[in-house]
C-alpha positions as CSV (number, residue, x, y, z in Angstrom):
1,X,-3.1,3.9,93.3
2,X,-4.7,3.0,90.0
3,X,-8.1,4.2,89.9
4,X,-11.1,1.5,88.9
5,X,-11.8,1.5,85.5
6,X,-15.2,3.4,84.4
7,X,-18.0,0.9,84.0
8,X,-19.1,0.6,79.8
9,X,-22.3,2.7,78.8
10,X,-23.5,-0.2,78.2
11,X,-23.1,-1.8,81.8
12,X,-24.0,1.5,83.1
13,X,-27.4,1.3,81.0
14,X,-28.2,-2.2,82.8
15,X,-27.3,-1.4,85.8
16,X,-29.6,1.6,85.8
17,X,-32.3,-0.3,84.2
18,X,-32.5,-2.9,87.1
19,X,-32.3,-0.1,89.9
20,X,-35.4,1.2,87.6
21,X,-37.1,-2.8,88.0
22,X,-36.2,-3.4,91.6
23,X,-38.2,0.4,92.5
24,X,-41.2,-0.8,90.5
25,X,-40.9,-4.1,92.2
26,X,-40.9,-2.3,95.5
27,X,-43.7,-0.4,94.7
28,X,-45.6,-3.3,93.6
29,X,-44.9,-5.3,97.1
30,X,-46.2,-2.5,98.9
31,X,-49.4,-2.4,97.0
32,X,-48.5,1.1,95.3
33,X,-48.5,1.9,91.3
34,X,-45.6,2.9,89.9
35,X,-46.4,6.3,88.4
36,X,-44.1,8.7,86.8
37,X,-44.0,11.7,88.9
38,X,-46.2,12.6,92.3
39,X,-46.3,16.6,93.8
40,X,-47.4,16.7,97.2
41,X,-47.9,18.9,99.9
42,X,-49.2,22.3,99.0
43,X,-52.6,23.6,98.7
44,X,-54.3,22.2,95.4
45,X,-56.5,24.5,93.5
46,X,-58.0,21.7,91.0
47,X,-60.5,24.7,89.3
48,X,-62.5,21.4,88.3
49,X,-66.3,21.4,88.4
50,X,-66.9,22.0,92.1
51,X,-64.2,24.8,92.1
52,X,-62.3,22.0,95.3
53,X,-59.3,23.6,96.7
54,X,-57.7,20.7,98.6
55,X,-55.6,22.2,101.8
56,X,-53.0,20.1,101.4
57,X,-53.0,17.6,98.7
58,X,-51.4,15.6,96.3
59,X,-51.4,15.2,92.6
60,X,-50.5,12.3,90.6
61,X,-48.8,11.9,87.0
62,X,-48.2,8.8,85.0
63,X,-46.1,9.9,81.6
64,X,-48.8,12.5,80.0
65,X,-52.0,12.6,82.1
66,X,-53.2,12.9,85.9
67,X,-54.0,9.6,87.0
68,X,-55.1,10.9,90.5
69,X,-56.1,13.9,93.0
70,X,-56.5,14.0,96.5
71,X,-54.9,14.3,100.1
72,X,-51.3,13.7,100.5
73,X,-51.9,10.4,102.5
74,X,-54.5,9.3,100.0
75,X,-51.8,10.1,97.1
76,X,-48.8,8.2,98.9
77,X,-50.8,5.5,100.3
78,X,-51.8,4.3,96.5
79,X,-48.4,5.7,94.3
80,X,-44.9,5.7,93.9
81,X,-43.5,9.0,92.4
82,X,-40.1,7.9,90.1
83,X,-39.7,11.7,90.9
84,X,-41.3,13.5,93.3
85,X,-41.7,16.7,94.4
86,X,-42.5,18.4,97.7
87,X,-44.8,21.2,97.6
88,X,-45.2,22.4,101.0
89,X,-46.0,26.0,101.7
90,X,-47.0,25.9,97.5
91,X,-50.3,26.4,95.7
92,X,-50.4,23.5,93.2
93,X,-53.1,24.3,90.7
94,X,-53.4,24.2,86.5
95,X,-51.1,26.0,84.4
96,X,-52.0,29.2,83.1
97,X,-53.3,29.2,79.3
98,X,-52.4,32.6,77.6
99,X,-55.4,33.0,75.0
100,X,-53.4,35.7,73.1
101,X,-50.2,37.0,72.2
102,X,-47.3,37.4,69.5
103,X,-44.8,34.9,71.4
104,X,-41.7,36.5,68.6
105,X,-42.6,40.2,69.2
106,X,-40.2,39.8,73.0
107,X,-37.7,41.2,70.5
108,X,-39.7,44.6,69.9
109,X,-40.2,44.8,74.2
110,X,-39.7,48.4,74.9
111,X,-39.0,49.3,71.3
112,X,-41.8,51.6,71.4
113,X,-44.0,52.7,74.0
114,X,-46.7,55.2,75.2
115,X,-48.1,55.2,72.1
116,X,-51.9,54.9,70.6
117,X,-52.4,51.6,68.7
118,X,-52.5,53.0,65.1
119,X,-49.7,54.9,65.3
120,X,-47.6,52.4,67.1
121,X,-48.8,49.6,64.8
122,X,-48.1,52.1,61.5
123,X,-45.1,54.0,62.6
124,X,-43.2,51.6,64.6
125,X,-44.0,48.0,65.1
126,X,-45.3,47.0,60.8
127,X,-41.7,49.1,59.7
128,X,-39.6,47.4,62.0
129,X,-40.8,43.8,61.0
130,X,-40.7,44.5,57.5
131,X,-36.6,44.7,58.3
132,X,-36.3,42.4,60.4
133,X,-38.5,39.7,60.6
134,X,-37.0,36.5,60.0
135,X,-36.8,32.6,60.7
136,X,-33.8,33.4,63.1
137,X,-35.9,36.3,64.5
138,X,-39.0,34.1,65.1
139,X,-36.7,31.3,66.6
140,X,-34.3,33.5,69.0
141,X,-37.7,35.7,69.9
142,X,-39.6,32.1,70.5
143,X,-36.9,30.5,72.5
144,X,-36.7,34.3,74.6
145,X,-40.4,34.1,75.3
146,X,-40.5,30.1,76.1
147,X,-38.1,31.0,79.1
148,X,-40.7,33.6,80.0
149,X,-43.6,32.1,80.1
150,X,-42.1,28.0,81.5
151,X,-40.6,31.1,84.5
152,X,-43.7,32.7,85.1
153,X,-46.4,29.6,84.9
154,X,-47.8,29.5,81.2
155,X,-48.2,26.1,80.0
156,X,-50.2,27.1,76.9
157,X,-50.7,30.0,74.5
158,X,-52.6,31.1,71.4
159,X,-49.9,32.7,69.1
160,X,-49.8,34.8,65.2
161,X,-47.2,35.5,64.1
162,X,-45.0,34.7,60.5
163,X,-42.5,31.9,60.0
164,X,-45.1,30.1,62.8
165,X,-43.0,26.7,61.5
166,X,-40.0,28.0,63.5
167,X,-42.0,29.3,65.9
168,X,-44.0,25.8,66.8
169,X,-40.8,23.9,66.7
170,X,-39.0,25.8,69.4
171,X,-42.1,25.9,71.0
172,X,-42.4,21.7,71.0
173,X,-38.6,22.1,71.8
174,X,-39.2,23.7,75.1
175,X,-41.7,22.1,76.0
176,X,-44.6,24.2,76.1
177,X,-48.5,23.5,74.7
178,X,-49.0,26.0,71.9
179,X,-52.7,26.7,69.8
180,X,-50.4,28.5,66.8
181,X,-51.2,30.4,63.7
182,X,-50.0,31.7,60.8
183,X,-50.9,35.1,60.1
184,X,-53.1,36.2,56.9
185,X,-53.0,40.1,56.3
186,X,-53.7,42.2,53.2
187,X,-49.8,43.5,52.7
188,X,-46.5,42.0,52.1
189,X,-45.0,40.7,55.4
190,X,-41.4,39.0,55.9
191,X,-43.2,35.4,54.7
192,X,-45.5,36.3,52.3
193,X,-46.2,38.9,50.0
194,X,-49.9,38.4,49.6
195,X,-53.0,36.7,50.8
196,X,-52.8,34.0,48.9
197,X,-49.4,33.3,49.6
198,X,-50.1,33.4,53.8
199,X,-52.7,30.9,53.1
200,X,-50.5,28.9,51.5
201,X,-48.5,28.9,53.7
202,X,-51.4,28.0,56.3
203,X,-51.8,25.3,54.7
204,X,-48.7,23.4,54.7
205,X,-47.8,24.4,58.3
206,X,-51.3,22.8,59.0
207,X,-50.7,19.7,57.2
208,X,-47.1,19.8,59.0
209,X,-48.0,19.6,63.0
210,X,-51.7,18.1,62.4
211,X,-51.9,15.6,65.3
212,X,-48.6,16.9,67.1
213,X,-48.9,15.9,70.8
214,X,-48.3,19.7,71.9
215,X,-48.6,22.1,68.9
216,X,-52.3,22.3,67.4
217,X,-52.1,24.2,64.3
218,X,-54.6,27.4,63.7
219,X,-55.5,30.3,61.1
220,X,-54.7,33.6,62.3
221,X,-56.5,36.5,59.9
222,X,-54.8,39.6,61.6
223,X,-58.0,41.6,61.5
224,X,-61.2,43.2,60.2
225,X,-59.5,46.3,59.0
226,X,-56.3,44.3,57.3
227,X,-57.6,41.6,55.7
228,X,-60.2,41.6,53.0
229,X,-63.5,39.5,53.0
230,X,-62.5,37.0,49.9
231,X,-59.5,35.8,52.1
232,X,-61.3,35.7,55.2
233,X,-64.1,33.4,54.0
234,X,-61.6,31.7,52.5
235,X,-59.7,31.2,55.9
236,X,-63.1,30.3,57.0
237,X,-62.9,27.6,54.6
238,X,-60.0,26.1,55.2
239,X,-60.3,26.1,59.2
240,X,-63.4,24.1,58.2
241,X,-61.7,21.7,55.8
242,X,-59.2,20.5,58.3
243,X,-61.0,22.0,62.0
244,X,-57.9,24.1,63.2
245,X,-59.6,27.0,65.6
246,X,-59.4,30.6,64.1
247,X,-57.5,33.6,65.6
248,X,-57.8,37.6,64.7
249,X,-57.8,40.7,66.5
250,X,-61.4,41.8,66.8
251,X,-63.5,45.2,67.8
252,X,-60.0,46.4,69.8
253,X,-60.2,49.9,68.8
254,X,-62.9,53.0,67.9
255,X,-60.6,53.1,64.9
256,X,-61.0,50.0,64.0
257,X,-64.6,50.4,64.5
258,X,-65.0,53.4,62.5
259,X,-63.2,51.8,59.5
260,X,-65.5,48.9,59.0
261,X,-68.6,50.7,59.3
262,X,-67.6,53.2,56.6
263,X,-66.6,50.4,54.4
264,X,-69.8,47.8,55.5
265,X,-72.1,49.6,57.8
266,X,-72.0,47.1,60.7
267,X,-69.6,46.4,63.9
268,X,-66.7,44.5,63.2
269,X,-68.6,41.8,65.1
270,X,-71.8,42.0,63.3
271,X,-69.6,42.1,60.1
272,X,-68.1,39.1,60.3
273,X,-71.3,37.0,61.4
274,X,-72.7,38.6,57.8
275,X,-70.3,36.6,56.2
276,X,-70.2,33.3,58.3
277,X,-67.1,33.8,59.5
278,X,-67.7,33.2,63.2
279,X,-68.5,30.2,65.0
280,X,-67.1,27.8,68.4
281,X,-63.9,27.5,66.7
282,X,-62.9,31.6,66.7
283,X,-61.1,33.0,69.1
284,X,-61.9,36.8,68.9
285,X,-59.1,38.9,70.8
286,X,-59.8,42.0,72.6
287,X,-63.4,42.4,71.7
288,X,-63.1,46.3,73.6
289,X,-65.7,47.7,71.4
290,X,-68.7,45.4,71.4
291,X,-72.3,46.1,71.6
292,X,-75.1,44.4,73.1
293,X,-76.1,43.5,70.2
294,X,-72.7,42.1,69.1
295,X,-72.5,40.2,72.6
296,X,-75.5,38.6,71.4
297,X,-73.8,37.5,68.3
298,X,-70.7,36.1,70.4
299,X,-73.2,34.1,72.7
300,X,-75.4,32.5,69.6
301,X,-72.0,31.7,67.6
302,X,-70.0,30.1,69.9
303,X,-67.3,32.7,69.9
304,X,-64.6,33.3,72.1
305,X,-62.9,36.4,73.4
306,X,-59.4,36.7,74.6
307,X,-59.4,40.1,77.1
308,X,-56.2,41.5,77.4
309,X,-56.6,43.8,79.8
310,X,-53.1,45.1,80.3
311,X,-52.3,45.9,76.2
312,X,-55.9,47.4,75.9
313,X,-54.7,50.1,79.4
314,X,-51.1,50.7,78.3
315,X,-52.3,51.6,74.4
316,X,-55.4,52.9,75.7
317,X,-57.7,51.2,73.6
318,X,-60.6,51.0,76.2
319,X,-62.2,48.6,78.7
320,X,-63.7,45.4,77.3
321,X,-67.2,44.9,78.8
322,X,-66.1,41.3,80.3
323,X,-69.1,41.6,83.2
324,X,-71.4,41.2,80.1
325,X,-69.9,38.8,77.8
326,X,-69.3,36.4,81.3
327,X,-73.6,37.4,82.2
328,X,-74.3,36.5,78.4
329,X,-72.6,33.0,78.6
330,X,-69.7,34.5,76.3
331,X,-66.7,32.1,76.8
332,X,-63.4,34.2,77.4
333,X,-59.9,33.6,78.5
334,X,-57.3,35.9,79.3
335,X,-54.2,37.3,77.6
336,X,-50.9,38.9,77.9
337,X,-50.9,40.1,74.2
338,X,-47.3,40.6,72.7
339,X,-44.4,42.0,74.9
340,X,-44.2,44.7,72.1
341,X,-47.4,46.5,73.6
342,X,-47.5,45.1,77.3
343,X,-44.7,44.6,77.9
344,X,-44.4,41.3,80.0
345,X,-45.9,37.5,79.4
346,X,-47.0,37.0,83.0
347,X,-50.8,35.7,83.3
348,X,-50.6,36.8,86.6
349,X,-50.1,40.4,85.7
350,X,-53.3,39.6,83.4
351,X,-55.4,37.8,86.4
352,X,-54.7,41.0,88.7
353,X,-55.3,43.3,86.3
354,X,-58.4,42.0,85.3
355,X,-59.9,42.0,88.4
356,X,-58.9,45.3,89.3
357,X,-59.9,47.4,85.9
358,X,-63.9,46.0,85.9
359,X,-63.8,46.6,89.4
360,X,-62.7,50.3,88.7
361,X,-65.0,50.9,86.1
362,X,-68.1,49.8,87.0
363,X,-67.5,51.0,90.9
364,X,-68.2,47.6,92.0
365,X,-66.1,45.3,94.2
366,X,-67.4,42.3,93.5
367,X,-67.3,41.9,89.7
368,X,-64.8,39.7,88.5
369,X,-63.9,38.4,91.5
370,X,-60.3,36.3,92.5
371,X,-62.6,33.1,91.6
372,X,-63.4,34.4,88.1
373,X,-60.0,35.7,87.6
374,X,-58.8,32.0,87.7
375,X,-61.2,30.7,85.9
376,X,-60.2,33.1,82.9
377,X,-56.2,32.1,83.2
378,X,-56.9,28.4,83.2
379,X,-60.3,26.3,82.7
380,X,-61.8,29.6,80.3
381,X,-58.6,29.8,78.1
382,X,-58.9,26.0,77.6
383,X,-62.3,26.4,77.0
384,X,-61.9,28.8,74.7
385,X,-58.9,27.3,72.7
386,X,-61.4,24.3,72.2
387,X,-58.9,22.1,74.5
388,X,-61.0,22.2,78.0
389,X,-61.3,18.3,78.0
390,X,-57.1,17.7,77.9
391,X,-56.5,20.6,80.2
392,X,-57.3,24.1,82.4
393,X,-58.2,21.7,85.6
394,X,-56.5,19.0,87.4
395,X,-58.7,16.1,86.8
396,X,-58.0,12.1,86.6
397,X,-57.7,11.6,82.9
398,X,-56.6,15.6,81.4
399,X,-53.1,16.2,81.0
400,X,-50.5,17.0,83.1
401,X,-50.7,20.7,82.9
402,X,-49.2,21.8,86.1
403,X,-47.4,24.4,87.8
404,X,-46.6,25.2,91.8
405,X,-46.4,28.4,93.1
406,X,-44.7,29.8,96.4
407,X,-46.3,31.0,99.3
408,X,-43.6,31.2,101.4
409,X,-42.3,34.7,101.6
410,X,-43.6,38.1,103.5
411,X,-45.4,39.0,100.4
412,X,-47.7,35.9,100.8
413,X,-48.1,35.7,104.7
414,X,-50.1,35.2,106.0
415,X,-52.3,33.1,103.5
416,X,-56.4,32.8,104.8
417,X,-57.2,31.9,100.7
418,X,-55.0,30.5,98.3
419,X,-57.1,32.0,95.3
420,X,-57.0,35.4,96.3
421,X,-53.7,34.9,97.4
422,X,-52.9,33.9,93.2
423,X,-54.8,36.8,91.9
424,X,-54.1,40.0,94.4
425,X,-50.4,39.1,95.9
426,X,-48.7,36.8,93.3
427,X,-46.7,37.1,90.6
428,X,-44.8,35.1,87.7
429,X,-41.6,34.6,90.0
430,X,-43.1,33.3,92.0
431,X,-43.4,30.1,89.8
432,X,-41.5,26.7,91.5
433,X,-42.0,24.7,89.0
434,X,-44.0,23.8,85.6
435,X,-45.0,21.0,84.0
436,X,-46.5,20.1,80.2
437,X,-48.0,17.0,79.8
438,X,-46.3,15.0,82.0
439,X,-42.7,16.6,81.7
440,X,-41.1,18.6,84.6
441,X,-39.9,21.9,82.6
442,X,-38.2,23.5,85.0
443,X,-38.0,22.3,88.9
444,X,-36.9,25.1,91.6
445,X,-36.9,27.6,89.2
446,X,-34.8,25.7,87.1
447,X,-35.4,25.5,83.6
448,X,-34.7,22.2,82.2
449,X,-36.1,22.5,78.7
450,X,-34.1,25.8,78.1
451,X,-29.9,26.8,78.4
452,X,-31.0,30.5,80.1
453,X,-27.4,31.9,79.2
454,X,-27.6,31.0,75.7
455,X,-30.9,32.2,75.3
456,X,-30.3,35.2,76.7
457,X,-27.0,35.4,75.0
458,X,-28.6,35.0,71.2
459,X,-31.7,37.4,72.3
460,X,-29.6,40.5,73.6
461,X,-27.7,39.6,70.3
462,X,-30.5,40.1,68.0
463,X,-31.7,42.9,70.2
464,X,-28.2,44.9,68.6
465,X,-29.4,44.3,65.5
466,X,-33.0,45.4,65.6
467,X,-32.2,48.4,67.5
468,X,-29.7,49.2,64.6
469,X,-32.1,48.4,62.0
470,X,-34.9,50.7,63.5
471,X,-32.5,53.5,65.1
472,X,-33.8,56.4,62.7
473,X,-38.2,55.0,63.6
474,X,-37.0,55.3,67.4
475,X,-35.3,58.4,67.6
């Protein structure tokens, strides 16, 4: 029997357009507004000003924006979604905001463990980077990191690394939101021989991505002890000129405090304040060894802190006085740090460890309760990055950056309090759906924007080159 000819591509396109028009007309006829996406039936943890939890709830998204949050009945009555996701036995929440990492360093995951920070950096990481960092390494590493972040519910991340334009293109293609900083450091690195070279690269990067829908370009001087005063002042001037954020490591270790004390007779925070560097556009990563006076400076200048409990513990850097910072009114977000020192990018782990660490450090189970840990991973992380008007909570008018987290397994049963479960029970692998800027990046654990097999194959091939390049140092 002869087969009927397949319709021409143009005919198929016309048919699809007609079907879309019919669907939209039907929605209008029954009084509902046609929107791009409806997620319904789960417990909605809004993280809005009232910290509402809707059980159950629903979220309507049109294009890039959230247009309504309410009960399933209300949203169903008002909106018809071109795509509808049933989130029964799931929590719907804002996407997680990782305020400090080095995404391409997933390629050094497990390369050198159980070392103090300075030994880890100077004997292993800096030499490994000198031999293996390239545009190709940054592309492959970023795609691997993006896959991990999408699968574990991170929708926005702040990063400092090299060849940042390569990272920005890879992150944008994967659909992630990023605040990405070109590293400025005081010795030759793969993409710049001097701080002046790095600043020229940073300026070109800013010009290329300023105003991008997903990528916020930033400046990333490495630290107080690896960047000189003239370069830090130049960073500050460029940030003021282009109105971009600054990402920097501050007071991470006692060695750093000693070095800056010997050079300038001040703490790292005090010295940065003395040269006019700090401000509401600065995110100080770690802040482990800050004094009460330092905390007052951070509050006065509006400088935010990225708390990285897992890498601080793993490298034995110390315990940041986060409860003191929060009590003083300093904005504190959460970060994973790079996967070379954590060793993953799972923000659920960061929430859990932030809560546990400070309870045991202070001998008080009431510090960093679950809701505060979730705040640090969502709305406060967004605030630290200057993005809280756009992301960090589920509210009409904000960008549709959200995730759904399964509560259907034995580990999540029973569930009395979804916020508690998010911190004390859930893991990155429990994330079912990830949406950024209204685009579904993953649904039912299937990532739509990356070819998982290809990403893993490329990373494994590159790992063989990394191992060969650094083998003598790691034996």
